[in-house]
Each structure stands twice: as C-alpha cells, then as structure tokens.
All heavy atoms as an XYZ file, in Angstrom:
774
protein
N      22.895      6.667     91.685
C      23.142      7.728     92.466
C      21.899      8.666     92.382
O      21.146      8.709     91.418
C      24.381      8.645     91.826
C      24.657      9.938     92.646
S      25.889     10.967     91.813
C      27.364     10.079     92.330
N      21.596      9.289     93.392
C      20.349     10.228     93.556
C      20.881     11.689     93.452
O      22.074     12.032     93.557
C      19.766     10.065     94.834
O      20.526     10.481     95.952
N      19.971     12.638     93.319
C      20.242     14.016     93.268
C      20.774     14.428     94.693
O      21.612     15.338     94.722
C      19.030     14.773     92.871
C      18.723     14.792     91.376
C      17.310     15.497     91.133
C      19.843     15.438     90.574
N      20.263     13.793     95.700
C      20.781     14.164     96.990
C      22.255     13.774     97.294
O      23.058     14.456     97.752
C      19.911     13.423     98.114
C      18.565     13.789     98.201
C      17.526     13.349     97.173
O      17.944     12.292     96.485
O      16.459     13.832     97.066
N      22.654     12.584     96.643
C      23.949     12.162     96.611
C      24.879     13.014     95.862
O      25.928     13.455     96.275
C      24.100     10.764     96.134
O      23.225      9.836     96.900
C      25.576     10.175     96.313
N      24.325     13.525     94.647
C      25.108     14.472     93.791
C      25.326     15.777     94.603
O      26.310     16.289     94.558
C      24.323     14.609     92.450
C      24.959     15.706     91.695
C      26.161     15.352     90.946
C      24.379     16.986     91.457
C      26.688     16.414     90.123
C      24.986     17.809     90.665
C      26.107     17.589     89.854
N      24.265     16.230     95.229
C      24.353     17.497     96.012
C      25.410     17.399     97.130
O      26.117     18.295     97.414
N      25.347     16.288     97.826
C      26.308     16.019     98.945
C      27.772     16.074     98.353
O      28.652     16.512     98.926
C      26.075     14.699     99.525
C      24.835     14.577    100.413
C      24.463     13.177    100.886
O      25.264     12.244    100.792
O      23.337     12.983    101.342
N      27.966     15.521     97.218
C      29.222     15.512     96.597
C      29.751     16.903     96.293
O      30.860     17.256     96.512
C      29.108     14.695     95.203
C      30.380     14.221     94.700
C      30.288     13.142     93.563
O      29.653     12.080     93.737
O      30.630     13.517     92.443
N      28.737     17.700     95.859
C      29.124     19.135     95.593
C      29.556     19.825     96.811
O      30.437     20.589     96.885
C      27.828     19.869     94.975
C      27.379     19.573     93.625
C      26.139     20.385     93.169
C      28.527     19.849     92.630
N      28.792     19.602     97.976
C      29.159     20.205     99.259
C      30.523     19.663     99.663
O      31.285     20.515    100.123
C      28.117     19.790    100.261
C      28.392     20.357    101.643
C      27.369     19.988    102.698
N      27.125     18.449    102.757
C      27.866     17.575    103.318
N      29.075     17.907    103.718
N      27.536     16.210    103.216
N      30.788     18.452     99.546
C      32.092     17.897     99.918
C      33.194     18.464     99.170
O      34.338     18.889     99.706
C      32.087     16.246     99.565
C      32.674     15.549    100.792
C      32.600     14.039    100.688
N      32.054     13.427     99.451
C      30.836     13.016     99.369
N      29.956     13.161    100.425
N      30.263     12.492     98.314
N      33.037     18.728     97.852
C      34.033     19.307     97.034
C      34.290     20.678     97.480
O      35.373     21.163     97.553
C      33.628     19.303     95.577
C      33.640     17.928     94.929
C      32.878     17.984     93.549
C      35.129     17.491     94.775
N      33.155     21.432     97.823
C      33.345     22.931     98.257
C      34.098     22.884     99.584
O      34.954     23.724     99.895
C      31.935     23.507     98.635
C      31.877     24.819     99.149
C      30.599     25.380     99.296
N      29.585     24.704    100.133
C      29.736     24.654    101.427
N      30.580     25.289    102.162
N      28.741     23.934    102.132
N      33.759     21.946    100.547
C      34.370     21.913    101.874
C      35.875     21.554    101.725
O      36.767     22.099    102.425
C      33.705     20.940    102.792
C      32.337     21.523    103.224
C      31.566     20.437    104.030
O      31.887     19.199    103.981
O      30.487     20.839    104.565
N      36.188     20.730    100.847
C      37.650     20.415    100.542
C      38.321     21.661    100.078
O      39.568     21.751    100.421
C      37.740     19.254     99.550
C      37.306     17.976     99.954
C      37.376     16.919     98.756
O      37.690     17.245     97.653
N      37.058     15.716     99.193
N      37.702     22.500     99.373
C      38.250     23.855     98.980
C      38.376     24.892     99.981
O      38.767     25.951     99.797
C      37.653     24.318     97.663
C      37.721     23.392     96.509
C      39.074     23.436     95.786
C      39.075     22.702     94.617
N      40.105     22.839     93.705
N      37.594     24.517    101.148
C      37.471     25.410    102.318
C      36.880     26.703    101.854
O      37.257     27.844    102.267
C      38.813     25.593    102.939
C      39.357     24.304    103.538
C      40.753     24.613    104.271
O      41.438     25.607    104.010
N      41.120     23.527    104.949
N      35.814     26.548    101.072
C      35.055     27.777    100.677
C      33.694     27.758    101.370
O      32.985     26.687    101.510
C      34.839     27.902     99.198
C      36.177     28.031     98.410
S      35.859     28.588     96.750
C      35.298     30.125     96.765
N      33.209     28.935    101.795
C      31.868     29.051    102.282
C      30.699     29.213    101.271
O      31.123     29.691    100.050
C      31.790     30.243    103.245
O      31.896     31.460    102.668
N      29.608     28.935    101.547
C      28.486     29.214    100.671
C      28.380     30.738    100.409
O      28.079     31.141     99.315
C      27.161     28.780    101.159
C      26.808     27.261    101.060
C      25.567     26.876    101.774
C      26.864     26.829     99.623
N      28.757     31.592    101.494
C      28.723     33.012    101.211
C      29.676     33.438    100.211
O      29.367     34.317     99.297
C      28.917     33.686    102.592
N      30.868     32.903    100.142
C      31.927     33.171     99.263
C      31.424     32.859     97.822
O      31.686     33.542     96.800
C      33.280     32.539     99.655
N      30.943     31.708     97.728
C      30.433     31.146     96.353
C      29.302     32.139     95.947
O      29.269     32.442     94.799
C      30.084     29.689     96.445
C      31.309     28.875     96.680
C      29.369     29.306     95.018
C      31.026     27.356     96.756
N      28.406     32.417     96.782
C      27.333     33.406     96.436
C      27.825     34.695     95.945
O      27.326     35.159     94.943
C      26.434     33.470     97.765
O      25.337     34.308     97.406
N      28.763     35.156     96.672
C      29.272     36.480     96.215
C      30.054     36.405     94.881
O      29.845     37.224     94.031
C      30.330     36.961     97.244
C      30.913     38.328     97.010
C      31.748     38.809     98.111
O      31.491     38.558     99.372
O      32.689     39.475     97.866
N      30.798     35.267     94.570
C      31.388     35.167     93.411
C      30.490     34.827     92.256
O      30.806     35.336     91.038
C      32.517     34.062     93.486
N      29.428     34.164     92.444
C      28.588     33.664     91.418
C      27.343     34.574     91.275
O      26.648     34.517     90.315
C      28.042     32.246     91.583
O      27.358     32.190     92.753
C      29.299     31.282     91.564
N      26.987     35.350     92.365
C      25.729     35.999     92.451
C      24.482     35.130     92.451
O      23.323     35.594     92.120
C      25.630     37.135     91.225
C      26.676     38.195     91.379
C      26.429     39.208     90.386
N      27.500     40.194     90.422
C      27.464     41.332     90.956
N      26.348     41.705     91.570
N      28.541     42.180     90.946
N      24.769     33.819     92.966
C      23.649     32.979     93.068
C      23.302     33.066     94.689
O      24.185     32.949     95.365
C      24.020     31.429     92.744
C      24.396     31.488     91.290
C      22.897     30.537     93.038
C      25.173     30.133     90.783
N      22.071     33.131     95.001
C      21.634     33.310     96.405
C      22.205     32.018     97.191
O      22.236     30.804     96.670
C      20.221     33.461     96.558
O      19.534     32.272     96.369
N      22.463     32.253     98.407
C      22.957     31.199     99.308
C      21.761     30.104     99.402
O      21.981     28.881     99.457
C      23.171     31.661    100.677
C      24.609     32.286    100.811
C      24.974     32.696    102.159
O      25.082     31.738    102.977
O      25.429     33.856    102.339
N      20.505     30.623     99.324
C      19.340     29.630     99.488
C      19.386     28.753     98.203
O      19.161     27.604     98.399
C      18.112     30.504     99.378
C      16.823     29.609     99.561
C      15.528     30.518     99.554
C      14.351     29.674     99.484
N      13.112     30.443     99.383
N      19.669     29.202     97.098
C      19.860     28.402     95.913
C      20.990     27.464     95.936
O      20.784     26.236     95.537
C      19.906     29.239     94.551
C      18.810     30.233     94.291
S      17.242     29.240     93.814
C      16.126     30.614     93.518
N      22.069     27.924     96.481
C      23.283     27.044     96.543
C      22.979     25.920     97.605
O      23.313     24.857     97.391
C      24.539     27.947     97.034
C      24.981     28.939     95.959
C      25.994     29.829     96.641
C      25.528     28.226     94.755
N      22.292     26.263     98.656
C      21.968     25.258     99.699
C      21.096     24.196     99.121
O      21.279     22.985     99.336
C      21.195     25.873    100.900
C      22.208     26.642    101.793
C      21.457     27.649    102.848
O      20.111     27.605    102.787
O      22.143     28.183    103.651
N      20.103     24.587     98.242
C      19.212     23.738     97.563
C      19.977     22.738     96.717
O      19.800     21.523     96.644
C      18.124     24.375     96.794
N      20.989     23.281     96.000
C      21.793     22.423     95.040
C      22.559     21.350     95.939
O      22.552     20.221     95.534
C      22.788     23.371     94.284
C      22.157     24.127     93.141
S      23.336     25.317     92.424
C      24.880     24.518     92.220
N      23.117     21.872     97.041
C      24.044     20.949     97.877
C      23.157     19.897     98.606
O      23.591     18.860     99.029
C      24.873     21.723     98.813
C      25.914     22.393     98.154
C      26.994     23.010     99.089
O      26.705     23.025    100.291
O      27.974     23.584     98.577
N      21.849     20.247     98.746
C      20.917     19.172     99.259
C      20.180     18.281     98.236
O      19.427     17.452     98.650
C      19.841     19.971    100.098
N      20.594     18.596     97.020
C      19.916     17.830     95.995
C      18.514     18.237     95.603
O      17.768     17.388     94.949
N      18.064     19.330     96.131
C      16.683     19.821     95.780
C      16.592     20.684     94.624
O      16.239     21.804     94.663
C      16.142     20.445     97.088
C      16.057     19.625     98.350
C      15.335     20.222     99.418
N      15.632     21.672     99.688
C      16.501     22.239    100.475
N      17.266     21.390    101.368
N      16.680     23.593    100.568
N      16.960     20.112     93.497
C      17.020     20.820     92.196
C      15.573     21.177     91.720
O      15.475     22.092     90.919
C      17.792     19.989     91.257
C      19.204     19.937     91.378
C      19.731     18.931     92.216
C      20.085     20.900     90.841
C      21.101     18.829     92.445
C      21.482     20.796     91.177
C      21.978     19.730     91.975
N      14.593     20.462     92.230
C      13.237     20.708     91.760
C      12.772     22.199     92.212
O      11.861     22.651     91.614
C      12.272     19.735     92.310
O      12.299     19.657     93.621
N      13.339     22.666     93.259
C      12.937     24.091     93.727
C      13.696     25.144     93.122
O      13.294     26.281     93.181
C      13.021     24.203     95.242
C      14.467     24.211     95.754
C      12.302     23.139     95.924
C      14.569     24.682     97.220
N      14.694     24.784     92.247
C      15.469     25.855     91.518
C      14.708     26.096     90.182
O      14.033     25.312     89.634
C      16.920     25.268     91.221
C      17.735     24.955     92.403
C      19.020     24.259     91.976
C      18.078     26.152     93.256
N      15.058     27.312     89.701
C      14.485     27.731     88.385
C      15.098     26.728     87.273
O      16.258     26.770     87.107
C      14.906     29.060     88.199
C      15.623     29.571     89.273
C      15.768     28.428     90.285
N      14.298     25.873     86.666
C      14.853     24.907     85.833
C      15.685     25.421     84.720
O      16.690     24.750     84.248
C      13.725     23.948     85.266
C      12.933     23.303     86.311
C      13.701     22.355     87.089
O      14.384     21.348     86.591
N      13.870     22.608     88.434
N      15.366     26.548     84.306
C      16.089     27.144     83.224
C      17.587     27.573     83.544
O      18.453     27.604     82.620
C      15.409     28.544     82.734
O      14.022     28.235     82.450
C      16.085     29.080     81.455
N      17.804     27.671     84.805
C      19.191     28.212     85.308
C      20.051     27.062     85.994
O      21.138     27.365     86.153
C      18.990     29.283     86.250
C      18.299     30.534     85.626
C      17.027     30.884     85.940
C      19.103     31.288     84.691
C      16.520     32.011     85.274
C      18.428     32.381     84.077
C      17.165     32.714     84.399
O      16.610     33.816     83.830
N      19.506     25.937     86.059
C      20.184     24.850     86.829
C      21.627     24.691     86.275
O      22.655     24.713     86.827
C      19.401     23.517     86.964
C      18.263     23.669     87.858
C      20.416     22.419     87.391
C      17.344     22.499     87.978
N      21.707     24.424     84.907
C      22.903     24.279     84.234
C      23.879     25.395     84.456
O      25.206     25.177     84.631
C      22.715     23.805     82.749
C      21.966     22.514     82.664
C      21.696     22.133     81.209
N      22.871     21.761     80.578
C      23.464     20.577     80.640
N      23.048     19.654     81.447
N      24.624     20.322     79.982
N      23.440     26.597     84.288
C      24.286     27.779     84.483
C      24.741     27.879     85.861
O      25.942     28.135     86.108
C      23.414     28.985     84.046
N      23.911     27.579     86.926
C      24.256     27.619     88.299
C      25.446     26.555     88.457
O      26.297     26.886     89.245
C      23.066     27.230     89.173
C      22.116     28.312     89.380
C      20.883     28.104     90.084
C      22.251     29.564     88.833
C      19.901     29.100     90.194
C      21.326     30.566     88.928
C      20.151     30.340     89.697
N      25.262     25.373     88.046
C      26.279     24.449     88.202
C      27.565     24.734     87.576
O      28.654     24.563     88.082
C      25.707     22.939     87.629
C      24.736     22.244     88.537
C      24.068     21.080     87.668
C      25.301     21.775     89.814
N      27.441     25.333     86.372
C      28.657     25.742     85.724
C      29.425     26.826     86.498
O      30.621     26.739     86.601
C      28.272     26.223     84.270
C      29.377     26.346     83.353
C      28.916     26.723     81.839
N      28.529     25.602     81.100
C      27.309     25.348     80.764
N      26.399     26.181     81.004
N      27.078     24.274     80.119
N      28.632     27.779     87.014
C      29.317     28.873     87.761
C      29.898     28.295     89.091
O      30.942     28.670     89.531
C      28.301     29.960     88.070
N      29.112     27.512     89.689
C      29.582     26.798     90.975
C      30.884     26.045     90.722
O      31.750     26.225     91.537
C      28.509     25.771     91.418
C      28.746     25.126     92.669
C      28.128     25.617     93.865
C      29.402     24.075     92.913
C      28.240     24.983     95.084
C      29.625     23.384     94.020
C      29.039     23.830     95.186
O      29.160     23.170     96.340
N      30.915     25.315     89.670
C      32.168     24.520     89.372
C      33.374     25.446     88.998
O      34.452     25.182     89.497
C      31.908     23.683     88.180
N      33.130     26.570     88.345
C      34.181     27.492     87.999
C      34.790     28.077     89.208
O      36.064     28.143     89.409
C      33.735     28.466     87.081
C      33.597     28.074     85.674
C      33.423     29.203     84.678
N      33.034     28.717     83.371
C      31.884     28.880     82.801
N      30.833     29.579     83.366
N      31.558     28.296     81.595
N      34.000     28.572     90.230
C      34.430     29.131     91.361
C      35.308     28.185     92.232
O      36.369     28.590     92.846
C      33.289     29.671     92.267
C      33.664     30.072     93.675
C      32.579     30.810     91.549
N      34.890     26.912     92.182
C      35.644     25.895     92.856
C      36.899     25.251     92.058
O      37.512     24.387     92.514
C      34.729     24.697     93.279
C      33.692     25.057     94.322
C      32.730     23.828     94.662
C      34.363     25.515     95.735
N      37.087     25.919     90.862
C      38.099     25.416     90.011
C      37.980     23.960     89.634
O      38.895     23.240     89.582
C      39.500     25.689     90.521
C      39.724     27.208     90.873
C      41.049     27.471     91.548
O      41.685     26.646     92.091
O      41.448     28.639     91.338
N      36.692     23.580     89.447
C      36.382     22.244     88.970
C      36.074     22.319     87.432
O      35.768     23.496     86.898
C      35.237     21.659     89.655
C      35.288     21.541     91.217
C      33.930     21.276     91.866
C      36.367     20.597     91.627
N      36.037     21.257     86.756
C      35.728     21.186     85.396
C      34.201     21.275     85.165
O      33.457     20.376     85.608
C      36.223     19.949     84.681
C      35.960     19.774     83.205
O      35.021     20.391     82.674
N      36.727     19.063     82.602
N      33.686     22.434     84.789
C      32.171     22.575     84.649
C      31.606     21.495     83.743
O      30.452     21.018     84.154
C      32.018     23.870     83.921
C      33.303     24.660     84.219
C      34.411     23.605     84.279
N      32.224     21.033     82.673
C      31.589     20.095     81.735
C      31.504     18.741     82.559
O      30.530     17.932     82.231
C      32.361     19.982     80.526
C      32.426     21.291     79.671
C      30.945     21.741     79.456
O      30.016     21.023     79.067
O      30.803     22.969     79.590
N      32.403     18.349     83.310
C      32.390     17.121     84.109
C      31.251     17.144     85.108
O      30.573     16.182     85.209
C      33.758     16.952     84.745
C      33.850     15.579     85.522
C      33.644     14.448     84.587
O      34.047     14.478     83.427
O      33.063     13.456     85.070
N      31.079     18.280     85.725
C      29.980     18.402     86.765
C      28.690     18.270     85.970
O      27.784     17.625     86.432
C      29.992     19.724     87.455
C      31.366     19.879     88.274
C      28.770     20.051     88.351
C      31.449     18.814     89.456
N      28.531     18.887     84.780
C      27.276     18.898     84.097
C      27.005     17.379     83.580
O      25.984     16.972     83.608
C      27.276     19.770     82.948
C      27.271     21.271     83.347
C      27.375     22.218     82.025
C      25.889     21.563     83.915
N      28.073     16.658     83.109
C      27.972     15.296     82.734
C      27.454     14.430     83.841
O      26.579     13.718     83.621
C      29.260     14.761     82.243
C      29.579     15.156     80.906
C      30.965     14.529     80.527
C      31.499     15.159     79.264
N      32.916     14.558     78.927
N      27.963     14.674     85.078
C      27.491     13.884     86.300
C      26.128     14.203     86.585
O      25.199     13.379     86.914
C      28.419     14.135     87.408
C      29.791     13.548     87.080
C      30.883     14.005     87.938
N      30.817     13.730     89.368
C      31.741     14.279     90.251
N      32.738     14.914     89.839
N      31.615     14.004     91.530
N      25.782     15.529     86.524
C      24.377     15.886     86.767
C      23.362     15.210     85.728
O      22.325     14.667     86.025
C      24.199     17.379     86.694
C      22.764     17.875     86.846
C      22.057     17.916     87.982
C      22.116     18.390     85.681
C      20.785     18.330     88.080
C      20.802     18.909     85.790
C      20.173     18.833     86.977
O      18.884     19.379     87.021
N      23.792     15.335     84.518
C      22.990     14.671     83.342
C      22.743     13.125     83.590
O      21.771     12.608     83.432
C      23.599     15.072     82.045
C      23.333     16.415     81.575
O      22.573     17.192     82.252
O      24.143     16.903     80.784
N      23.901     12.573     84.037
C      23.880     11.089     84.215
C      22.991     10.694     85.462
O      22.148      9.657     85.315
C      25.341     10.519     84.601
N      22.935     11.483     86.432
C      22.064     11.209     87.625
C      20.572     11.449     87.061
O      19.656     10.605     87.382
C      22.271     12.155     88.718
C      21.250     12.121     89.831
C      23.595     11.931     89.377
N      20.304     12.433     86.257
C      18.961     12.716     85.762
C      18.492     11.568     84.925
O      17.376     11.277     84.863
C      18.846     14.145     85.113
C      18.586     15.250     86.006
O      17.967     15.048     86.995
N      19.135     16.374     85.759
N      19.361     11.074     84.095
C      19.127      9.985     83.261
C      18.678      8.771     83.865
O      17.802      7.978     83.697
C      20.329      9.707     82.224
C      20.023      8.596     81.220
C      18.855      8.939     80.299
O      18.556     10.053     79.867
N      18.185      7.891     79.794
N      19.536      8.452     84.944
C      19.218      7.266     85.832
C      17.788      7.429     86.381
O      17.051      6.464     86.558
C      20.199      7.203     87.014
C      21.564      6.646     86.616
C      22.509      6.681     87.840
O      21.948      6.474     89.047
O      23.724      6.814     87.707
N      17.563      8.637     86.917
C      16.151      8.862     87.490
C      15.085      8.678     86.462
O      14.018      7.954     86.720
C      16.087     10.307     88.069
C      17.042     10.353     89.376
C      14.761     10.641     88.462
C      17.345     11.776     89.825
N      15.327      9.212     85.303
C      14.228      9.045     84.159
C      14.021      7.596     83.856
O      12.933      7.264     83.695
C      14.632      9.801     82.962
C      14.295     11.318     83.145
C      14.396     11.947     81.679
N      15.826     12.129     81.304
C      16.581     13.072     81.628
N      16.202     14.120     82.350
N      17.862     13.160     81.166
N      15.128      6.823     83.712
C      15.019      5.437     83.427
C      14.310      4.657     84.521
O      13.336      3.838     84.179
C      16.362      4.763     83.180
C      16.311      3.310     83.048
C      17.000      5.296     81.824
N      14.559      4.888     85.774
C      13.896      4.268     86.844
C      12.494      4.616     86.898
O      11.512      3.785     87.044
C      14.560      4.629     88.194
N      12.094      5.961     86.584
C      10.775      6.373     86.571
C       9.936      5.654     85.485
O       8.774      5.279     85.584
C      10.583      7.979     86.386
C      10.981      8.594     87.721
O      11.036      7.947     88.807
O      11.143      9.889     87.658
N      10.599      5.572     84.262
C       9.976      4.886     83.078
C       9.736      3.469     83.442
O       8.657      3.006     83.043
C      10.873      5.001     81.858
C      10.873      6.499     81.332
O      10.056      7.362     81.658
O      11.797      6.686     80.468
N      10.716      2.770     84.057
C      10.516      1.325     84.484
C       9.282      1.262     85.422
O       8.430      0.337     85.290
C      11.752      0.779     85.005
C      12.892      0.603     83.984
C      14.194      0.109     84.650
O      14.238     -0.012     85.793
O      15.140      0.057     83.834
N       9.201      2.203     86.402
C       8.143      2.079     87.270
C       6.719      2.263     86.616
O       5.860      1.548     86.906
C       8.255      3.120     88.463
C       9.036      2.615     89.551
C       8.918      3.507     90.872
N       9.567      4.910     90.610
C      10.807      5.164     90.718
N      11.649      4.213     91.070
N      11.208      6.357     90.537
N       6.734      3.162     85.736
C       5.469      3.460     85.002
C       5.156      2.311     84.092
O       3.926      1.991     84.099
C       5.704      4.701     83.981
C       5.845      6.133     84.834
S       4.280      6.407     85.833
C       3.223      6.907     84.424
N       6.135      1.680     83.403
C       5.826      0.465     82.645
C       5.290     -0.681     83.515
O       4.346     -1.309     83.119
C       7.088      0.020     82.001
O       7.524      1.003     81.041
N       5.813     -0.867     84.540
C       5.361     -1.938     85.544
C       3.974     -1.700     86.092
O       3.173     -2.545     86.222
C       6.312     -2.165     86.759
C       7.604     -2.830     86.358
C       8.359     -3.380     87.535
N       8.696     -2.261     88.463
C       9.896     -1.702     88.419
N      10.838     -2.162     87.675
N      10.156     -0.723     89.237
N       3.631     -0.387     86.289
C       2.351     -0.086     86.895
C       1.232     -0.217     85.761
O       0.187     -0.341     86.075
C       2.324      1.211     87.436
O       2.487      2.177     86.434
N       1.646     -0.212     84.448
C       0.586     -0.359     83.390
C       0.355     -1.776     82.977
O      -0.573     -2.106     82.203
C       1.109      0.485     82.176
C       1.110      1.956     82.408
C       1.696      2.665     81.132
C       1.717      4.111     81.323
N       2.160      4.785     80.137
N       1.185     -2.710     83.399
C       0.950     -4.113     83.185
C      -0.369     -4.554     83.930
O      -0.489     -4.462     85.128
C       2.075     -4.925     83.634
C       3.388     -4.576     82.778
C       1.828     -6.533     83.421
C       4.569     -5.146     83.325
N      -1.410     -5.123     83.109
C      -2.571     -5.548     83.798
C      -2.323     -6.774     84.662
O      -1.502     -7.636     84.337
C      -3.532     -5.943     82.489
C      -2.648     -5.864     81.316
C      -1.379     -5.286     81.661
N      -3.084     -6.813     85.693
C      -2.869     -7.944     86.750
C      -3.665     -9.189     86.162
O      -4.543     -9.205     85.495
C      -3.456     -7.497     87.988
C-alpha cells in the first residue's frame, strides 16, 4: 500500500460518513488544505511533528478507532522504508 492509497482510504471513510472537509476542519481546527493533503497521501508537505495528532483527530471526528488508523499509517510507512532500504542496498552492489 502507498501513502496515496492510504489517503484515498481516509477520503472514502469520510465520504461514507457523509462529512465534508469543512466540517472536519471545523471540528479539528486542522486547515482544509492540510486535510486535503492527508487524503491525497501527500504527508510530506504536512508538519511532520503533527501528522499523528492530525490522524488521531481526523479519526475521532469520523468515529473511527484512532489507534487503528495510526497502525495502518505506520504499516504503510514501514513498507515504504523497507522498499527504500532494498533499493539502496541494490544500488550499492558493485557491477
């Protein structure tokens, strides 16, 4: 899974609850721009210190389990790190 897929999943969950980004923004005090970035999987443009807090607040407003959302986010990041490490290892092998 990619961060983009994870973000799409967040958007889908929000749409199932029939909530707008504006409503979530109002409830969480997270700007719509930041929420849009999360749903697009563009976590790199978010303040890294706040990503977990943003995800936790987002989940609570949607009445989702915040810990489950964070576990999924962490799993995606772990997959990305492993793939990056493998790419780096392969590129260091002398020809």
